[in-house]
DOBA-779934 format. One line per 5 residues: their letters; for each residue y, x, z of C-alpha. Coordinates in nm, 3 decimals, m for minus. Example, Ala and Ser with C-alpha at 12.3 -4.5 7.8 and 13.67 -1.06 7.14 Angstrom:
% DOBA-779934
as	m0.450/1.230/0.780  m0.106/1.367/0.714
END
This chain:
% DOBA-779934
mssyy	m8.733/4.506/9.051  m8.798/4.835/8.882  m8.777/5.171/9.053  m8.503/5.255/8.802  m8.284/4.981/8.948
ysylr	m8.339/5.102/9.308  m8.258/5.455/9.205  m7.938/5.327/9.045  m7.836/5.150/9.370  m7.900/5.463/9.574
ivgll	m7.683/5.672/9.343  m7.400/5.416/9.356  m7.424/5.400/9.736  m7.415/5.778/9.762  m7.109/5.795/9.540
llili	m6.931/5.530/9.752  m7.013/5.723/10.070  m6.875/6.045/9.922  m6.562/5.860/9.809  m6.505/5.708/10.158
lsftg	m6.555/6.044/10.328  m6.309/6.212/10.091  m6.038/5.953/10.169  m6.105/5.991/10.542  m6.057/6.365/10.512
cvdtg	m5.712/6.313/10.356  m5.575/6.103/10.642  m5.335/6.298/10.867  m5.434/6.200/11.218  m5.215/6.465/11.384
vqnip	m4.895/6.392/11.577  m4.584/6.395/11.355  m4.328/6.668/11.430  m4.021/6.541/11.616  m3.696/6.663/11.454
ekinf	m3.505/6.917/11.659  m3.177/6.816/11.822  m2.879/6.858/11.589  m2.595/7.060/11.739  m2.270/6.931/11.588
tsmln	m1.991/7.186/11.569  m1.617/7.219/11.512  m1.403/7.520/11.410  m1.097/7.599/11.624  m0.797/7.833/11.636
ivnta	m0.529/7.825/11.911  m0.163/7.931/11.877  0.054/8.009/12.181  0.423/7.923/12.129  0.504/7.846/12.495
kdegn	0.816/8.056/12.558  0.837/8.267/12.879  0.489/8.173/13.002  0.312/8.489/12.886  m0.053/8.505/12.784
avvtf	m0.258/8.186/12.788  m0.619/8.221/12.906  m0.819/7.931/12.761  m1.159/7.793/12.860  m1.360/7.497/12.732
dgqsf	m1.604/7.336/12.977  m1.593/7.654/13.185  m1.676/7.882/12.891  m1.416/8.142/12.788  m1.240/8.079/12.457
gtvaf	m1.003/8.376/12.473  m0.659/8.503/12.570  m0.372/8.399/12.343  m0.050/8.602/12.354  0.287/8.439/12.288
gydfp	0.358/8.417/11.915  m0.003/8.483/11.817  m0.312/8.286/11.723  m0.665/8.340/11.851  m0.895/8.442/11.697
agsyt	m0.635/8.625/11.486  m0.647/8.481/11.134  m0.984/8.321/11.200  m1.164/8.038/11.383  m1.424/8.007/11.658
qmpag	m1.719/7.773/11.623  m1.725/7.524/11.909  m1.959/7.239/12.011  m1.809/6.915/11.883  m1.713/6.633/12.118
trkmi	m1.454/6.583/12.391  m1.416/6.914/12.574  m1.242/7.000/12.902  m0.976/7.251/12.803  m0.812/7.456/13.081
vnfas	m0.516/7.684/13.013  m0.403/7.943/13.271  m0.069/8.106/13.191  0.042/8.451/13.307  0.344/8.276/13.463
gkkdt	0.106/8.114/13.712  0.114/7.769/13.556  m0.208/7.589/13.476  m0.293/7.284/13.269  m0.606/7.080/13.200
imqpl	m0.658/6.836/12.913  m0.954/6.654/12.760  m0.949/6.771/12.399  m1.155/6.594/12.129  m1.306/6.831/11.872
ptdsk	m1.431/6.624/11.574  m1.757/6.717/11.403  m1.722/6.953/11.104  m1.345/6.978/11.151  m1.143/7.295/11.113
arifi	m0.827/7.276/11.324  m0.556/7.445/11.526  m0.417/7.364/11.868  m0.055/7.466/11.923  0.053/7.525/12.284
lkvda	0.419/7.426/12.251  0.593/7.446/12.586  0.536/7.412/12.959  0.760/7.183/13.165  0.654/6.904/13.399
atiya	0.375/6.853/13.146  0.244/7.100/12.891  0.280/6.984/12.532  0.001/7.046/12.284  m0.036/6.960/11.917
ylher	m0.374/6.927/11.746  m0.336/7.003/11.376  m0.633/6.928/11.152  m0.679/7.178/10.871  m0.975/7.034/10.681
ytyei	m1.342/6.951/10.713  m1.571/7.250/10.675  m1.735/7.114/10.360  m1.403/7.059/10.175  m1.293/7.292/9.897
agqdg	m0.987/7.496/9.994  m0.779/7.432/9.682  m0.761/7.434/9.306  m0.775/7.745/9.090  m0.434/7.904/9.061
kalvr	m0.286/7.692/9.341  m0.189/7.761/9.702  m0.133/7.489/9.963  0.152/7.527/10.215  0.284/7.316/10.502
ffhas	0.539/7.381/10.779  0.515/7.345/11.158  0.810/7.326/11.399  0.747/7.487/11.740  1.099/7.581/11.856
pdagd	1.172/7.375/12.171  1.553/7.377/12.144  1.632/7.422/11.774  1.653/7.050/11.698  1.539/6.892/11.373
gkilm	1.519/7.122/11.074  1.481/7.106/10.699  1.311/7.324/10.442  1.464/7.431/10.110  1.273/7.614/9.840
svtgg	1.369/7.811/9.533  1.162/7.998/9.279  1.284/8.331/9.151  1.400/8.269/8.796  1.359/7.893/8.837
vqdsv	1.504/7.589/9.015  1.729/7.679/9.308  1.724/7.525/9.656  1.520/7.211/9.605  1.455/7.015/9.926
mvstl	1.089/7.033/10.035  1.126/6.874/10.380  1.439/6.679/10.475  1.351/6.641/10.846  1.111/6.864/11.038
vfgks	1.066/6.752/11.400  0.962/6.965/11.698  0.587/6.958/11.752  0.517/6.815/11.408  0.415/6.946/11.069
spgyf	0.549/6.858/10.728  0.369/6.557/10.574  0.063/6.723/10.424  0.037/7.036/10.213  0.260/7.128/9.920
sltag	0.070/7.253/9.615  0.238/7.564/9.470  0.147/7.804/9.194  m0.006/8.114/9.348  0.152/8.447/9.258
stynf	0.498/8.301/9.197  0.785/8.425/9.413  0.894/8.139/9.640  1.199/8.170/9.862  1.201/7.936/10.160
klifg	1.506/7.857/10.370  1.408/7.722/10.712  1.731/7.562/10.834  1.789/7.451/11.195  2.151/7.361/11.257
tdtlk	2.354/7.673/11.183  2.047/7.898/11.198  1.862/7.984/10.878  1.546/8.186/10.829  1.491/8.313/10.475
vtpvl	1.133/8.409/10.391  0.940/8.501/10.079  0.568/8.465/10.155  0.285/8.596/9.941  0.061/8.301/9.850
sakkr	m0.292/8.351/9.717  m0.488/8.110/9.502  m0.726/7.862/9.663  m0.578/7.921/10.010  m0.415/7.691/10.266
ythlv	m0.126/7.811/10.481  0.077/7.682/10.775  0.428/7.826/10.794  0.516/7.837/11.165  0.871/7.836/11.308
ydvka	0.878/7.918/11.682  1.071/8.070/11.976  1.408/7.946/12.104  1.705/7.883/11.877  1.879/8.207/11.976
slkqk	1.586/8.411/11.847  1.403/8.197/11.590  1.091/8.354/11.444  0.850/8.256/11.170  0.490/8.341/11.084
lltdd	0.262/8.251/10.794  m0.078/8.143/10.930  m0.378/8.137/10.697  m0.579/7.817/10.727  m0.860/7.922/10.490
END
């Protein structure tokens, strides 16, 4: 064979060697990074409507959540980020009473816990607001629901009228203690709504200011002789 042919083979062999070495250099022989642990969270607000028990000092798994005064929510008008999962919730009341419950906190949820009353057993209500990735509401609309936390007022009903519009339409025919109305009502923000919260012979008349793309929970609490109401902002 000619020297030209041998030279050709050497060149081809050299090119193959270079090609093999270049592929070898591209192989990642390092250890792959292990993803960090994901910490799932939940957003929480607590409302104290337990009459005559005073402030409620709340902890979760031994960590302080805060002190909730009667008729108030904590954090006021806001929410605290909590680790998701089933948490050991301990409530110490100024009256000296104490209660412990195992409270599930779903991942990505935004919710309230209502402390309703303290008897032989403390009554709590977990009220889901929304998941953190959900949109609050439509443009020009406000979302409103009602929550009954008066221990002796009996079942109630909610009437609504709009200034200059339909008078006294029934929104909720039966509102039970410790329960909310079935879902949110979608109302036009900026309109003047007059609500009548009726419990037996007792009526609370309120005219809340509702903003667009907001959710609200209208709370009725305290004993029948001194019914009170409060508009809580969910978003």
